[in-house]
N, C-alpha and C positions, 0 to 999 in steps of 0.2 A: 368328181370329188370337189366339194366346196373349198374355196380358197380360205385358208386359215390365216388371219392377220398375224404378222410377226410381233413378238413382244417389244414394247417400246423400251428404249434405253433409260437409264437412271435420270431422274429429273431433280431440279433444285440447284442451288448454288454449289459450285465446285468446292470441295473441302480445302481450306487453307493449310499450307504447310506449317508445321510447328515452329520452325526456325525462321520467323519473319524479322525484319529489321527492327520494328518497334518493340516486339517481344524480347529480342536479344538485348536491346538497350535497357528496357525496364528490369529484366532479371539481372543484368550486369550491375546496375545501380543498387538493386536490393541486396545482392550477394556482397557487394563491396561495403555497403553500410553495415550489414550483419557482421562481416569479418572485422570491421573497424571497432564495433562495440564488443564483440566477443573475444578479441585478441587479448585485452587486459585480463579477462577471466582465465584464459588459457595460460597466461604467464603466471597468474596467482596459483593456479592448480598445480602446475608442474614444479613451481618453486616450493610449494608446501610439501611436496613429496620427495624433495632432495635433502641430503644432509648438508651441514654448513660448509664442509670442505668442497663439495661440488659447486655450491653457490659462489664461493670465493674464487674458485679456480676456473670456472667454465662459463660458457655463454648462457645467459638466462633464458634464451629462446629455445634451447635444445632440451628435450625431455630426458629424464634420468632412466638408466637401464636397470637400476636397483632401487625402486621406489620404497619408501618407508613412511609409516604413519606416526613416527616418534614426535614430529612437530605438532601434529594434531592432538596427540595425547598430552603434550606439555601445554599447548595453548588452552586446552579444556581444563586441565587439572592442577597445573603447578606454575603457570606463567605468573610473573610478578606484576601486579597492578598497583604501583606505588609501594606502600609499606607491607602489603599483603601479597603472599605468593600462593593463592588458592585458585589460580586460573580464571578463565572467563565464565565458568559455570555459575559463579555467584551473580554476575551481571545478568545472566540468562534468566534466572528466577526473578530477579528484580524487574527485568523488562516485562516478563509475563504478568507479574503483579500490577504493573503500571498499565500495560496495554489492554488486558482483558476488561477490567472495570471501566476504564476510560472509553473504550469502544462501545461497550454495551450501553452505558448510561447516555452517551452522546447520541447514539443512533436511536435509542428508545425515545428520548426527549425530542430529537429532531423529526422523527417520523410522525409523532403526534402533532407537533407544531406545524409541520408542512401539510399534514392532512387537514388541520383546522383552517389554515390560511387558504387552502385550495377549495374546500367544500363547506366550511362553516364560517364565512366572513363575519367579523364582528366590528364594532365601532373602532375606527382608527386602525383597522387591520392593514390597509395599504400603507399607511405611514409607518407602522411597525415593521412591515416587510421591507420598506425602503431603508430604514435605519439598520435592519439586519443585513441587508445587501451591502450597504455602505461599510459596515464593520469588516467585511471580507477584505477590504483594501487598506485597512489600518495596519502598518508594520508592527510585527510582534515586539520589536525592540522598544517601542514607545510605551507598551503596557507592562514591561518587566518590573520596573521600580515600584509602580503602584501595587502590583500583585505581590511583590516581596513584602511590602508593608502590610497588605491585607492578610496574607498567610501568617505573618509574624504575629499580628494582633489576634488571629484566630488560634494561635498556639500550635500550628501544624507545620511551620517552616522547617525545612530539612527533614521532612518525613515523606513517606510514600503518598499519603493522602493529599499533600500539597501538589505533587506532580500530577496526580490523577485529576484533581480539581482544575488545574491550569489546562491540561490537555482537553478535558471535557468542555471547558469554556471556549477555547479556541476552535474546537471542532464543530460547535453548534451552528455557526452562521452558514458555512458552506454545505453542511449536511442538511440543514433546513431548506436551503435553496434547491438542492437536488430532489428532496422528497416533495416539496411543494410543486415543482415543475412536473415531476412524474405523476403525481396524483391529479394534477390539472389536465394532463394529457389523456387520462382514462375517460371513457364515454360517460357523459353526464347522466345518460338515461339509466345507468346502473344505480347511481346514487338516488335518482328520483324514484325508481322502482322499489328500492329498499325502503325509502321513506313511506311510500304508499302502503307497503306491507307491514308497516309499524316498527321497523328497525330504528333503534336510536343511535346516539353518537358512537358508543363503543361497539355496538353490534355491527354497524356498517364497517367500522374500522377493522375489527378482527375477523369477521366472516367474509367480507368482500374485498377490501382493499389490501390487507396484508397478504392473503394467498396470491394476489395478482402482482405483488411487488417484489417477487424474488430477485429479478435483475437489479433493481435499484438498491435493495438491501445488500446484494453482493458487491455492487460498486462501492457502497458506503463502507462495508467491511474492509475491502481492499485499500481504499483511500485512508481510512483511519488507522488500520494496523500498520500500513507502510509508513505513514507520517509519524505516528507515535513511536514505532519501533526504531526508526532511523533518526529520531530526534536526539540531538546532543545538548543544545542550549538549555532547554528547560530541565533536563536531567542534572546537568552540572550545577545549575543555580538553585533548584528547589529541592533536590533529593537528599543532599547531605552525603558525606563520605561513606557511610555504611549502607546507603541505599542506591548507589550509583547504578544506572542501567547498563546494558551491554555496550552501547556505543561509547560511554565514558570510560568503561573498563578497557575497551579496545584502544582508545586514545592513550591511556596510561601504559598499556603494553607496548605500543608502537613507539612512544616517546620516552621509554625508560632509558635512563642514562647509565645504568649499571652494567658493566661488561661490554662485550662486543654486540653488534647488531645481529640478532637472530631473525633473518629475513624469512626463513621458512616458518617460524612460529608466528611472525606477524601476518603472513599470508593466510595461514591456517585459521588464525583468530578472526581475520577479516571475513573469510568465507563462512565460518560458523555464525558470525554476527548477522550475515545477510540471508541465511538459510530459511528462516521463518517467513519473511515477506515474500521471498521468491517461491516458496512452496505454496503459499496461499494463492499467489497470483496464477501459477501454472495449473493449480487444481480447479480454480473457479474463474479463470480468465475469460472463458467463452461467454460469460454473462456480462463482462465489463463493457464492451462496446455496445451491446444490446441495451443495457441500462442507461448509459450515457445518451445514446441516440433517442431512446424513448422519452427522456425528460427534456430533450432539446427542441421538440417539435412545437410545443404549446406552452403558454405561460408567460 
């Protein structure tokens, strides 16, 4: 009978154990940092679900055994924001009216400008880009007084169009930089092939570049919506008392001097104010790092 060779044992590197010292250290640091940033949110949520008696008599870190949504209902519908007791819902609609057009217009203009700078260079385009890049580092506070005068002379001061105009202007430099770097990172052969096939300026933009730019459009939307929605300064200066966005309404609720402090209402109003940018980020966040990284390689 022929000798049959025995099967060889498993080859390759020995699997490493899951609990190694470097891995334990990394996960410990990550969990600690996550707990550090999430703990205030935990306190806000449990406080918003308590009644005022529990807040005044108990530990703020202990959750309630009889949660109630009364504070959320009051924050939304009847909390006083100065002279008006209509809740934070009025500020919500004002914020939507400000954020939606500001985001759309700034991204539309910045995408076309970035596309032009990356693929259709014109005379003094490098100088124009340098000035645009420099404007990213000018403090907002320096431009407030001139913008107040400009919007007053235009007859739109203390209106929603004034806030929309200001947010659009301040969003253009950084958005143009993002789009210019992203479009510059795309293969130049695509642009040349489209030109050979007879495609023009807008044909190349809409048929080739826009479909490939989903990550950077997502990054731009997240940055613009988060920045505009969370803004307080421009809203309180340019909007006017009847057009205050949600952040200004929240400030008026929290700093109200009438009666005792309703911490549960304050916390509920704060969470309601932050729901929109948080939702947008968690829904489309997977594209965020991809878009940032794609535009950081070239340009």
